[in-house]
Structures are given as C-alpha cells and as structure tokens.
N, C-alpha and C positions, 0 to 999 in steps of 0.2 A: 362437084363443088359449084356453089352458086356464083353468079356474076359478081356480086359485091365482095364476096370473100376472095374471089380471084383478083379483083382490083387491089384489095388491101395487101394480099400476099405479094402482088407485083411491086407495090411501092416499097414494101419491106425488103424484097430481094434486090431492088435497085439500090436501096440504101446500103445494104450489106456489101454489094459488089464494089461500090465506090468507097467504102470506108477505109480500105487498105490504102488506096491511092491518096485519100485525103490525109490519113495519118502520116504517110511518108512526106507529103507536101508540107504539112504543118511542122514536122520535125526539121525538115530542111530549111524552112523559113526561120524557125527559132534559132538554129545554130549558125546560119549563114546570113543573118539579116544585115550585118554591117557591110559585107562584101557583095551582096546581091540585092540591094534595096530596090532595084528596078524590075526584078523578076516577078512573075505572077504566080499565085498559088493555085494549085490544081483544084478543081471543083467538080461536082457531079456533071456527067456528060450533058444532061438535059438542062443545066443551069449555068452554062459558061459564057453566055453571050456578052456580058459586061466585062468579065475578068479577062477575056482573050481579045477584046476589041483593040484595034490599033489606036495609037495616040492621036487625038483630034487636033491638038495644038502642040506647039513647041514647049518643052519643059513643063508639063502639067504638074500640079501640086499633088503629091502622092499621099493619100489618106488610107491608113491601115485600120481595119475594123476586125476585132476578134469576136467570133460568133460562139455563143453557148450551144453546145451539142449540135454544132453545125453540120454534122454528117447526115442529119435527117433532111431530106429534100424540102419538107414543109417549112422547116425553120430557115434553111438556106434561102428559100424562095422569098421569105418574108422581107429580107433585105435586098436580095438580088433584083427582084422585080422593081423595087423602088429606085435602085441604082440605075437601071435601064431608063426608067421614066425621067429621072433627074437629069441624066445626060442628054436625053432627047428634048426635054422641055426648057432647060435652063441654059444649055451651052456653056456651063461653067468649065473653066480650064482646070479640072480636078480629075484625078484618076483614083477611083476607090477600089482598094484591094481587100477582098474578104478572106479572112483567115479562120477556117473552122477548127473548133476543138472537137475531139472525139467523144468525150464524155463530159458530164457536168463537173465531175471531180477535176478533170484536166483544166477546164475553164476556170474553176475557182482557184487552182494553184497559179495559173498564169496571171489572172487579174490581181490576185493578192500580191504576188511577187512584183508585178509592174507598179502597183501603187505604193507598196511598202518601201521598195528600193529606189523609186523615182527614176526607173530606167527609161520610160517613154518609148517602149517598144511598139506600143499601139496608140493610135489617136482617138479611138472610140471603141465602144463595145455594144454588141447586141446581147443583152443579159436579162436574167430574171432578177427578182428583188432580193434573193437570198444573201448575196455577199455585200449588199449595199451598206449595211451598218458598219462593218469593219473597213471596207474599201473607201467608202465616201466619208463617213462620220469620223472614224478613228484615225485613219491614215491620210485623209484629205486627198484621196486619189481621183475624185470625180469633181467635175465643174458644176457649180450651181447654175441651173438653167433659168432661174427666175428672171434675170435681166433680158435674156433672149425671148422668153415667153411674153414678157410685158411689152417688148418692142415689136412683136410680130402680130399684126391684126388678124392674119389669116389662120392663126393656130386655134382661135376660139377656145381658149383654155377652159372656160366655164361649161363648155359642152362636154368635156371629158367627165365621165362618171366619177363621183366623189371618192369611191374606194381606190381608184387608180391614180387620182391626184394626191390623196392623203396617205393611203397605206401602202401603195405599190410604187408610185413614181417619186415619192418624197420620203425624207427621213428627217425627223425633227422639223425645223423651219425651212429646210432647203429642198429644192426639187432637183433630183439627180438624173431622172430617167424620163424620156418621152415615151409613153405607152403606145405600142403598136398592136398588142394582143392582150386580151383580158380573159383570164381563166377563172370561171365560176362554175362550181358543181351544181348540177340540177338532177332531178329524178327523171328517168326515161322509162317508159313502160309500153306494153302492148295493149292498146285500147280494146280491141275486139276480144282478146283472150280474157281480159279482166271482166268485161261485160258478160262473156259466155259463162264464166264460173260464178257470176253473181257477187263479185268482190268490188270493193271500193279502193280508190287511190289511198295508199297508206299515209297516215298522219304522223305516226310514231315508228320507231325502230321495232317495237314489239309487233305492230301491225305489218310492217315490212316483212318480218320473219314469218308471220302467220300466212301472208299471201304467198310467199315463196314456198312454204311447206304445203299449202293447199293445192298448188298446181304442179309441183315438181313431179316429173315422170308421167304426167297425164298426156293423152293425145288430144291435139287440137289442129284442125285443118290438115290432117294427115302427117303431123309432125309431133315429135315428143318434146314436151316443154321442159326447160330448166327454170327453176325458180329465180335464180340470180346469175348474172353473168358479168359482174365487175371483177377486175383482177384483184380480188381480195388478198391473195397471197402473192401478188406479183412483184417479186424482186425489190427494186428500189422504190416502188410506188406504194408499198403496203402502208407506209406512214401516213399517206393521204387518207386511206380508208380508216385507219385507227383514229386519226385526229378528227375526221368528219363525225364519226359516231360518238367518240368520247367528249367532244366539245359541246354536244347537245346537253351534257350533264355538268361539265366543268365551267362553262361560261354562260352566265345568265344576266350579268349586270352591265353588259356593254363591252365593246371591242377593247377598250383601254384596260380592262381587268385581266385579259389574257386567258388562254385555254390550256396551255401546257405548264406554265409557271405563273405563280402569283407575282404581279408587278410590284408588290410592296417589298418582298424579301427573297424572290427567286425560289420560293418553296415549290417543289414539283406538285402539280395538281393531278394526283393519281388516285389513290385510295380505292373506294368501292366503284368509282366511275371507271377506273381502268379494268378492274376485274369483271365488271358487267360488259365492258366492250369486248374483252377477250372471249367471254362466254358467248356473246352474240356471234362473233366471228367463227367460233367453233361450230355453232349450230347452223349458221347460214351456209357454211361449206358443204353441209350435208345435202343442201338443195341447190347446189351450183353446178355449172357446166364443168367438164373435166379440164378445160384449159384455163381456169382462173389463176393458175400459178404461172402462166406465161408472163414474162417481164414486160411485154408490150400490151397495154390495156386494150388496144383495138383488136387484138386477136379474139378474146372471148366476147368482145362487143359485137363481132360479126354474127353471133347467135341471135342477138336482138334484131338486127337488120334482116335476118333470114326468117324471122317469125318463129324461132325456136327458144326464145327466152321471154320471161315475163317482166323482170325488173332489172334495172341497173342504175348507177349514178356515175356521171362522168362530166367532163367539160363540155362547153358549148360546141366543140368541134363536131359532136354527133349530128348537129343540124345539117352540116355539109358533108361530113364523112360517111353518112349513111349511104351515099352513092346512088348512082342511077338505077342500079338493079335492086335496091332495097325493097324487100317484100312489104315492110310496114309503110315505107314512104310512098310506094306506088299505090297502095290501097288506102292511104290516108289514115292509117291506124297507129301511127307513132304518137304517143302522148308525152307531154312535158309538165312537170310540176316541181314544187320546191322540195328540197331534201327533207326527210322526216325529222321529227324532234323527239323530246323525252318528257315524260310526266314526272320525272325525278331529277333533282339537281344536287350537286355536291356541296355539302357543308364544309367549307374550307378549314374550319377550326377542328372538326372531329374526323374528317375524311369519310364521313358516312353520307349516304344518299338520303335525301328528305323529299317529301312531296312538294311539287311545284305549286306555288301560290302566286297571287297577284303581286305581292311585294317582292318575292324572290325571283319571279319570272316576269319582270315588267315589260319585256319585249316579246312575251309569248302570246298565246291565243287560248281563249276559253271555249270548251265544248261541253254541252250538257251531259254527254254520256261518259266522258273520260276526264273532265276537269281541265286544269291548266296544262298547256304543253309549251315547253321552252323550245324556241327555234333559234338556231345559230347557224345560218347559211355560211358556206365555206368558199372562199376564193383560193382554192388550192393552187399552189405555185405562184399565183398572182399574175402570170402572163409574162410577156417579154417586151422589151423596149430598148431604145438607143440611148447611150450615155457618152459623155465626152471625158477623155482622160485629162486630168489636171497636170500631168507631167509632160505633155507635148507642148509645142511652141504656140504662142498666141495666134499666129497665122493659121495654123492647122486647127486650132480650137474654133476659130471663127468659121473656117471652111466646113468643119464637122457640124457646127451648129446650123449652118445654112442647109446642109443635107438633112439633118435631123428634123428641122422645122418643116421641111418639104415632105418627108416621109410621114410625119405625125399629123399633117394637116387633115382637115375634115374630108377633103376630096380624095386624098390618097387612101386614108383608112376606110372610107366608104367603098372604094374600088376593090380592095382586097379582103374586106371583112364580109361584105354582102355579095359574094360571088354567085354567078348564075347556077341554078340548080342542075342544069344539064351540062355544065362545063366539064372538060376533060380533067380527071383527078390529078393529072401530072402538074397542073398549074395551081393546085391547092396550096394555100399559104398557111393554114392553121391559125389565121388571125381571127380571134373571137371579138365580140363587141367590147369597145372601151368607151363609147360615147353615147349620150342620150339619143343623138340622131341615128345611131345604129339600131335602136330599139323601137323604131317606127314600123309597125306591122306591114304597112303598104309597100315599103321598100323590099321586103322579103317576098311578098306576094308577087310583086312586079318581076322579080327574078325567077319566078316559077315555082315557089314553094307553096305548099298547101295552106289555104287561108286559115283554117282553124289551128293548124300546127304553128303557123307564124305568130298568131296571137298568143297562144300558150307559151311559146318560146320567149317572146319578147317580154311578156308579163312576168314570167318566172324570173328572168334575169333582172328586170327592173326591181322586183320585190327584193331580190337578193342585194342589189346594189344600194337600195335605200335603207336596208336594215342597220339599226344602231348596235346590233349584237353580232356584227359580222366577224367571222373567224378568219384571221390572217396568219400566215406562216411566221415563225420566228426568223429574225434577220440579223441576229448578233453573231459575234465571233463564235466559232465552234458549233454553229447551228447544224452543219452537215454531220458532225460527229454525234450531236444529240439525236438527230433523226436516224442515224446509222445504228446507234445503240437500241433505239426503240424498235426499228425494223428487224434487226438481228434476233433480239430476244423473242419477239412475238412470232416471227416466221419459224424459228426453230421449234417453238412450242406447237404451232399449227401443223408442223410436219411430223409430230410425234405424240399428239394427244390421244389418238384413237386407242381404244382398248383399256382406258383407265376409268376407274369409278368416279362418280361425282365428287366424293369426298377427297379423293386424290387430286382431281382437277381443281377443286376449290383451293386446296392448299398450294398447288402449283401456281395458280394465278396470283395469289398473294405473294409468293416467293419471287415470281418474275417482276411484279411491281416494285418490290423492295430492292431487287438487283438494279432495275432501271433507275430508280430514285438515287441509289447509292452511286452508280456510275455517272449519272448526270451531275450530281453534286461534286464529285471528284473532278470531273472534266472542267467544270466551271471554276472550281477552287484552284486547280492547277494553272489554268490560263491566267487567272487574276494575280497569281503569285509569280508569274514569269517576270524576269528583269526588264524585258522590252515591252511589257503591256502598258499601253497608254491610258486606256479607260477600262474599268472593271465591267464585266458583262452586265451586271445589274443596271449600271448607268445607261449603257447603250440600249438595253431592253426597255427601260423606262422612256428613253428618248423616242424610240420607235412607236411606243404606245401613247405618246403624248402626255405622260404623267410625270416626266422628269422635272424635279426642282433642283437646279444647280447648287453647288456649294455656295452658300450665301452668308456673307457677314451682315447679320441683321441688326447689329448695334443695339441689342436688347439690354434692358436695365436690371437684369437679375442680380448682379453683384452689388449694385448701389442701393437696392431697395431697403436693406436693413438700416441704412443711415436715415432714410426718410421715415421709416416707422419708429426709429428711436426718437427723432425730433417730434413726431406726432405724439408719442407717448408722454414726452416731457410737457408738451402743451396741455394735453388732456389731464395729466396729474396736477399741474399747477392750477388749471381752471377749476377742476373739481375741488382741489384742496382749498383754494381761496373762497369758493362758494360755501364750503362747509365751515370754514373759519368765520365768514361773515355771519352765517346763521347762528353760530355758537356765541358770537360777541355782538349780537344785534342790539343789546341794551346799552352798549357803550355809546357815549355821546358822540364820539368821532364817527362811529358807524351810522348813528341816526342822522347826523349831519350830512353824511354821504348818501343817504337814501338807499337802503338795502335792495329794494326791488330792481333798481337800476344796476347795482353792483352784480346781482345775479344775472341780469341780461348781458352784461359785459362778459361774464364768464361763459355764458351760453354761446354768445357770438364767437368767442375765441375757440371754443370746442368745435363748433360747426366748421369754422375755417380750417382747423387742423385736420378734420376728416377729409378735406379735399385731397390730402396726401394719399388716401386709399385708392381712388380711381386713377390718380396720377401714376400709381405704382403698377397698374395693370397694363400689360402688353400681350402680344400674340405668342409669347413664350408660355403663358399659363392658361389663356382662354382663346376662343375662336375670334375671328374678326368681328363677328356680330356682338360677342361679349365685350370686346374692346370698344365698339361703337357706343354701347350702353354706358360704359364707364366714362367715355368722352362726354356724352350728353349730360352726365351728372356733375361734371366739374364746375361749369358756370353757376349752377344752382347752389352748390355748397359754398363757393367762395363769395358769391354775391349776397346770399342770405346771411352768412356768418358775418361778413363785413358790415352789412347794413344794420344788423341787430346790435353789434357791439358799438358802432360809432353813433347810431341814432340814439341809443340808450345814453351814451356819454353826453351827447349834445343836449338831449332833453333834460337830463339831470342838472346840467349846469345852467340851462335856460330857466328851469324852475327856481333854482337858488337865486339867480339874478333878479327874477321878478319879485321874490320875497325881499331881497335886499333893497330893491328900488322902493318898494312900499314902506319898508322900515325906515329908510332914510327920510321919507316924507311924512313920517308919523301917521301913516294910513293903516286902517284895519283891513287886512286881506287874508284870505285863506285859499290856498292852492293845494288841492289834493293830488295824489299820484295819478289817479285816473284822468285828471285834466290834461296832463302832459303826455299821456299815452297816445293822444290823437296824432301828433306829428310822427311819433314812433311807428304807429300802424300805417300811417299814410305812406311813409318811405318804404316800409316793408311791402305794402300792397303794390306800389309802383314797380318794385323789383320783381315781384311774382308775376305781374301782368307781362312785363317785358320778357321774362324768362319763358313764360308759357308760349308767347308768340314765336320766339326764337326756336324753341324745342319742336313745336308743331310744324312750322314752315320749313326750316332748314337747320336741323340740329347738327351738332358736331358729330363726325363719324370717323372711324379709324381707317386710315389708308397707308399701305406700305408702298413706298416709291423707290425704284432702283436709281441709285445716284452714280453708278459707274462700276469699275472693277479695281480691286486692290493690286498690289505688286505681284501676287501669286496668280492673278487671273480670275479669282473668285468674284462673284457679283457682290456688290455692296449696296445695301438698302437701308432705309430708315422708315420707321413707323411713326405716325403722328396723327393728332386729332385735327381735322380740317372740316370746312363747310364747302358747299357747292359754290360759294362766292356770290350768292344772291344779294340783291339790294336789301332784303329783309334782314338777313343775318348781319350784314354790315351795320345797318341802322340800329338793330337791337343791341349789339355789342357796344356800339358807340354810346347809345343812350344809357346803358347800364353803367358804363364808365363815368359818364357825365353826372348822372344822378348820385352815385356814391361819392364822387369827388365833391359834389355840392354838400353832401352830408358831412364829409370830413371838413370842408370849409366852414360850415355852420358851427361845428363843434369847436373849431379854432376861434371863431368870432366870439362865441359864448365864453370860452376860456379867457380870452383877452378882456372881456368886460368884467370878469370875476377876479381880475388880477389884484384888486384891492382888498379881497376878503382874506381873513386869517387862514394861514396854511392848514390849521387844524380842521377848518370847515370847508375848504375849497381845494380842489385838485388843480387849480389853474396853473400853478407853477410846474407841477408834475405832468399835467396834460401837455403843456408846452414842450417839456423835455421829451415826452413820449412822441408827440407829433414830429419833433425834430428828427428823432431816430427813424420814425416810420417814413418820413419824407426822404431821408437819406437812403433808406432801403429801396424805395421806389425809384429814386434817381439812378441808383447803381444797378438794381436788380432787373428792372424792365428792359433796359438796353441789352443787358447780358442775356436775358431770355430770348430776345430776338436774334442776337448774334450766335447763340448756341443752338438754334432751332435745327441745324443740320447734324447735331450730335446729341442723340437722345439721353445719353448718360449725363453729360454736362448740363443739358437743359433741365433734366429732372432734379439734379442737385441744386441748381440755382433756384428753381421754383419752390422746392421744399425749404430751402434756407430763407427765402423771402417770406414765406408763410410763417415760419418759426420766428423770424425777427419781428415781424409786424405784431404777431400775437403776444409774444413775450414782452415786447416793449410796452404794449398797452397794459398787460397784467401786472408787470413788476412796478411800473411807475405809478399805477393807481393803488395797488394793494400794499406794497412794501412800506410806504410811509405810514399807513394806517396801523399796520402791525407794530411798527416802531412806537407810535404814539400810544397805542393800547398797552404796550408792554412798559412804557416809560411815561406815565401820566404826569409826573412832576415837570416834564419838559414842556407840557402843553401850555401852561400859563406863561412861562418865560418866553415861549415861542410867540404867544399872542402879544406880549409886551415889547419884545425886541424885534418883531418882524418889521421889515421895511415897509410892509403893506398894512401896518397898524393904523395908519391914517391916510386920508385921501387928499388929492389936490396938491397944489404947490406949497401948502402950509404943513406938509406932513411932519417936517422936522420940528416946527414950532409946536404943533399939536402934541407931539410926543413929549416935549419938554414941559409944556404947561399942564397937559392932562393925558394920562395914559389909559383912561377908561377904568371902570370899576372891575374888580375881580369877580370871579364867579360867586364868591360868598356874598359880596356886596350886592350883586345883581339879584340874588335870591331874596334879599330883604326889601326890594322895591315894591312889592305888593303881589297879590295873587291874581290880579287881572291881567291875563296873558294875551288879551285880544286888543289892548290899547297901547299906544306909544305916545303918552302925554308928558313925558319927562324931558327937561332941557338939560343940556350938559352943564357941568360946573363952569362958573365964570363965563357963561355965555358961549362956550365952545361946544359945537355939535358933537354928538357921540361918535367915537371912532368906529370904523367898519368892523373892528373886532367886537366891540360891544353890541353893535347892531346884529352881528352874526349870532351872538349869544341869545339876543332877544328873539331873533327869528327862530332859532332852535326851540326856544321856550314856546313860541306860538305853535310850532309844528307838533311838538310832543305833548303839549298841555302840562308840562312839568318844568320846573326851574332847571337850569343847566347845572351840571356838577362836573367840572372838567378837572 
C-alpha cells in the first residue's frame, strides 16, 4: 500500500475509533444539558486541547456550538483550531464547548428542532448551507450577521468570493453564515498519462467518457490505469455527481433559473437531461476503479494520487489531501481544470434536449470543432461556516459573533486554508478557498506547492467563482429528502443495470425519472399542506435564488378601467355625432354663423382629449414596465394637443366674429376669411408641440412602481405611477404647457366677453361663459383631488377620467345643444333676436328696444344686393342693433341674404 493511501486510511480509522465516543458524548449532552451545563463534551483524542483546558477566569461565559458531521477530524479541526487561537490571542472570558453530530441527518434534526421550538440548546452552529432556508428564513432560528459584518473592519467582507457571500452565506437579503470553507468542484487529471496517450483535457462529458474509455485497463509507468475514480456510486454523495452532470444540460440561463427545479413553478427539471445523465453514469462505471461505490470519496481518490487513475472531479481538498507521498504531486503531474460541459441543453417546455446556441448558452463557450458548450460549474455542498442561534441570549449572541468574526477573518482563513504542503495530515482542516486573497498563486507556491499546479488550481477556482451560471444546492425545506429520493433511485439502478438490453435500459431510465418527479412533487405538496407550514417551498426556493417577488398589493386599476372606457366612448360618440350633424346642417344660417370649420376642430379637440383615457388605463397588470412608460409619455401629448385644438378653435372663432362685428358697427367694408384666423390657432398648436418634444426627448414621463409599506396581513403594498426624473427641463416644460394653455383658455373667455352683445343665435358667448364656468369648477375641484389621490391609483384614475369627461362634455354640450335647438325650432330664432337682452348695446339698450327693434330677416333681404357695404342708417337716427349687424355680417360672410 502506498504512503498516501496509508495516510488516508489512518485518518478514516481515527475517525471511526472516536465516533462511538463522540456519539455517546453527544447523547449525554443532549439529555442532560440542563443538569450538567458545565460539563465538557468528548472529542477526538488529537483535537481536545481547547475542550479540556482549565477555566482561565472565574465564571466564564459558556458558548455551545453544534458541529455538522463533527466526528470527522477535518471538520472538527476547522473550529477547534480557531478556538485555540481565539483563547490565546484575545483572552476573552469565554469557554467554547464543541458538540459534534454524528451525521448530517443528525445535525439537521438538531438544528431544526432548536430553531423551530426556540429551545436555545445551542448558541451557534458550524453548518453547511443546506438547512439555511428552513432554519433561518422560515423559522427565524439564525441571527442576521449583517450588522456585525458592517461594524468589523477586519472581516473585509468584499474579499469573500461572491458565491459564498450570495449563495452560501446568505439567504434572501440576510447573511446567516460566516464562510470558513468553500466547496467547489474541479476536474483533476494525470498530466503525464494524458500526454502519453495523446489525449486532451476533456471539454464535455462526452469527451470525459471518451478519455476514460481510451485509457482504462492500459499500463502506464508500471501501473494499470482506471479511467475514472470519483465515487460515482458512493452512498450519500451520489447526488453530487448526478447534479454536476445533469446541471450542464438543465441550467444554461444563470444561477437564478435553477438546475433541479424551475424557479417559476417548482417543475422538476429532468426529462432527457436526466436519462442522458444516468446513461453516462452507466457507461463511466465500466471504466472506473472498483472502489467507486465506497461512501467516502477520498478512498477511490487515492488511485489518482497513486498514479493509477486518469480522471476525477472533486472538491478543492484534493490540492492538500493529495498528501506528501502523492505520486502525481511529487512528480508535478497533477492537473486541474474546470469541470466539463454539454453541447446540448434542456428545453424546459418539452423536456427534450436541443443543441446549445449562443442564445441558449449565453454563459457557454464556442469551439470551432464542436460548437457551443454550456458550462455550469458546481459548488457542491457549498462548504461550511459559523452561524449564531437566534434563540440564545443577547449576551451569548454577541460573544458568538466575536468568535465568528475572529475565525472568519482574512488572517485566520489564510492560516487554515493555505496550509503547508509538507504539514502533518493530522492538522488538516479541510478548509478550501473562500476569499479572493486565497486564490493568489504565490501564496500556494510559498507554502511548497508546485508552481504550475498552484496557477491551474487558483485559476480554475476563480473561473468557477466568477461564473454567472454557477450551480448551487437547493436549500429549502425537505431538500435532504429530495436528494435522498434522487440518490436512492439512481443508486438502485446502477447496482442492477448490467445484463439488460439498451431498449430495456432506455425504458428503465424514463421510468426512474418519472418516479423521481412524482415523489419530488408529492414531497413538496405534502409539506406545503401541513398545518404548521409557514412558507410554501416555492417561496423559499425563489428567495434563495433571488427571484422571489413577495405577495404584493399593487393597487392596480383593472376593476375601474371599464368606467374610464365608458366615459371615453360617450365623449367620442358625442364628438363624432356633433361633427356629422354640423356637416349635414352646414347650410343652416345658425351653423354658418358659427363657422363650421371651427366647430369641427372643437369636436376633434374633444376626441383627442378623450383618448387620453387609453394610456391612463394602462398599468403593469397588462404590459411591461417599458410599455407603461410609453403610455405615460403619450399622456401629456394627448391632453395638451386636444385641449389646445379645442380651445384655440373656440377663441379664434369668436375673435373672427368680433372683428366682423366691429367693422360692421363702423360701417366699414372688411372681409376676414377662415384661413386668416388659423394663424393664431396653428401658433398655439405649434408652441404646444415644441414644448412637448423637448419634454419627451429630455426627461419623459416613465412608469415607476414604489413600495409604500405593508398592509395588515404583512403583504407589501405598492403603487405604480408616471413620474419624471425631476429635472429642471421637465418642470419647466410642464409649467410652460400649463401656462400656454391657460392663456388660450383666458383668451377664449375674453373674446366671449366681447361678444356678449351679439344675438344668441349667432354667438356662443352666453353658452361659452356657461361652459367655462363648468370647466373652471371642474379644474378647481379636480386638480386638488388628483394630487390628493396620487397615492391611490384607483381613485386617481377615476378622478382624472371624470375631469376629462366633464371638460369635454361641458364644451360640446354648451356649444352644440343650443344650435340643435335653434335648427329644430327656427321660429324661435327671430323672437330670440328681438327679445334677447343682448339685442342692443350700451346703456341705452332698453330705450333702443322700445324705439327700434331692428329689421326682420325679411326686411333685411330687401335692403339691396350689395353685401359688401354698410351705408344704411338706423330708423329715427338710431344705430342698428347688434342683432341687425350680426345679420348683415352673416350676409357679408356667405354672399347671401340671411333667412332665419
């Protein structure tokens, strides 16, 4: 037996000798903790220096730490050596008692019970990340370390590699564990054997299998080679091998998408990826060493160190665990590379494998000869770290935090991660790199490691750590059951697959995949339906992958939208209806007097204003945030253009009529065509467009959803709204738009006031005044309500749509309803002219009415055919009334006598 194998066997023997004593001590501690709190727990003989030391001070504070799988010396040493250093360097009046668990399953039971029941049996834990979701997130059994990390300058948290900060040490937004050990899989191989057979480092699992097949059973340097020597079928470790291979096909879009379950719906990611994985394992076993079924992965690994194996994949321990007597290490022939990938990936919709492409494998690599390869490096198990129990006293929590920060510091992790290459294996801690500073090649070279090996090792781990498609273990409740189902089904198959035809094996692989999927789904469903389940597994899974969106009261406007569209349809129907009616009655004198082109523009303006309701009705319940932002940007365009078109048309129309009346009252000849008064209309419209363009280009309205708090059930409450970046340009443009259109409204009111003496039949002044009053009232009430309801999207939407409806309908009804009335009742027109209080002007209105009411339409038609002159004087020296002047103006405009 070689020296390295002897060393490894010695360590395993030591562990097994002490396991019985450790188990007894652990049981005694758990059952008698209340009556014997000062007693010490037994530990391996070579590791008891701190646990059996005499008390340094009076009444030291006792800190109890439960260790995951603590019967292994390498794991026990990880904490024990730091305890010794802590006592020597700090002099803290603290006694740290280490309580090992025999197995991972025992540890999970203890930590779950302690956190769920709030017993406070332990003050801290040396743990892996597997139970973190249920213990820390669901039951709140772990302390968030963030405040301690932020307060400790020596911890240098940014030096910790991102996978161990984000995926291993943290859960959701909280950090629960200080990493001491980082477990990342790498490919290890025999350089000289690979070169001797003219083979290359495998890039894919197909190439891995081809290399293993090519060398298996062949002689090299007097030894018979095994193609593979990883514990492929090794007991509780087989799920690592399965997930490593299968993830290269199931996960290609980033860590957050998951490799065993889809993060959107917990759908198992098996299908053809699983059947191909099982097929690979069937084949690679044919080219493996005989001890690959050993539950300890380091037993078959000894074959690689002895120069009797070509390939394996394992944690970074191999760098140190290869031992002083390693054949490959002594001869500088140990090679390190990234684990292989796959040229095919799983289509999650169909469960079929498809070719890897640049789009599907965005984190892959392209090769001229084989195309795109998806790489998904795996941090199997994730490593170990220290955590603080949330159920112990604040005093003990602070004491535990002090020790935790000491053990996790850069100096301490450097000391026990980069150990001397010639050190005695008994002080081996199994701590693998967790920091960027651990991956500096010179540090390893200084400790006696081969220069080329040190560079390959550190580069391989750094490439893994930086991958955005990193595979991490599931950490939700029942994860151990999930892995147990996977391991049991595949291991049973690998122990019985020989002697079957390929057709039988293909059917068997599919059957096993279906069984696993069914059992996984049942396990998750059963847990979710338990009476004491706090959070469903999907939620905790999404939290750990960073894709969870909590139950959120978004205050969306879905239910109120029909009201807005109903109001919009009424405005559109009225606008279109009045425009059609105007066209059909364009020869009526009352319509001619009101100038149809401007009536059409008023209808058009109201229609455009009503369309503002469409983008106001869009939120993130129907389109993306980008789509909402586009809708937001269109709102000021529609409301400003619609308003300016309607009210500039109204103002221009009345201004035109006022100019004609002024000329008529002075008996002047004047002709003003429609195009003459379109200049102010287009000027106002142009100003609006310029201001809107500047606003849209520089700082447009965009959609933002803002969290406002939580409701009584604890759900997050948020509101979505259209906002700007608050720039000076957006403020200036919105203010100028408001001022410009307010001026347009003011000018319309001024012109309406000037036209107050014109017959109701020919001027809308009375009705415009009524309309403006209603609109002003709508603004005075509506605008404050819009601001007050900004925090409630439903109310805000309702108020905005009602204001738009009120403004549009006030303008349409007050302008068109009287015209329809006069058109349908022409006999009322003359009487309106004669009895109108606006039939004469000035202070003599009453006298003028009694002395002279003006000619009728019939009389006016007899005055002559010259419609371009006003040379007539009023009867008895009285000037013509405004009503008569209006009729004469109409005659000038149309070239025809009036007939009212």
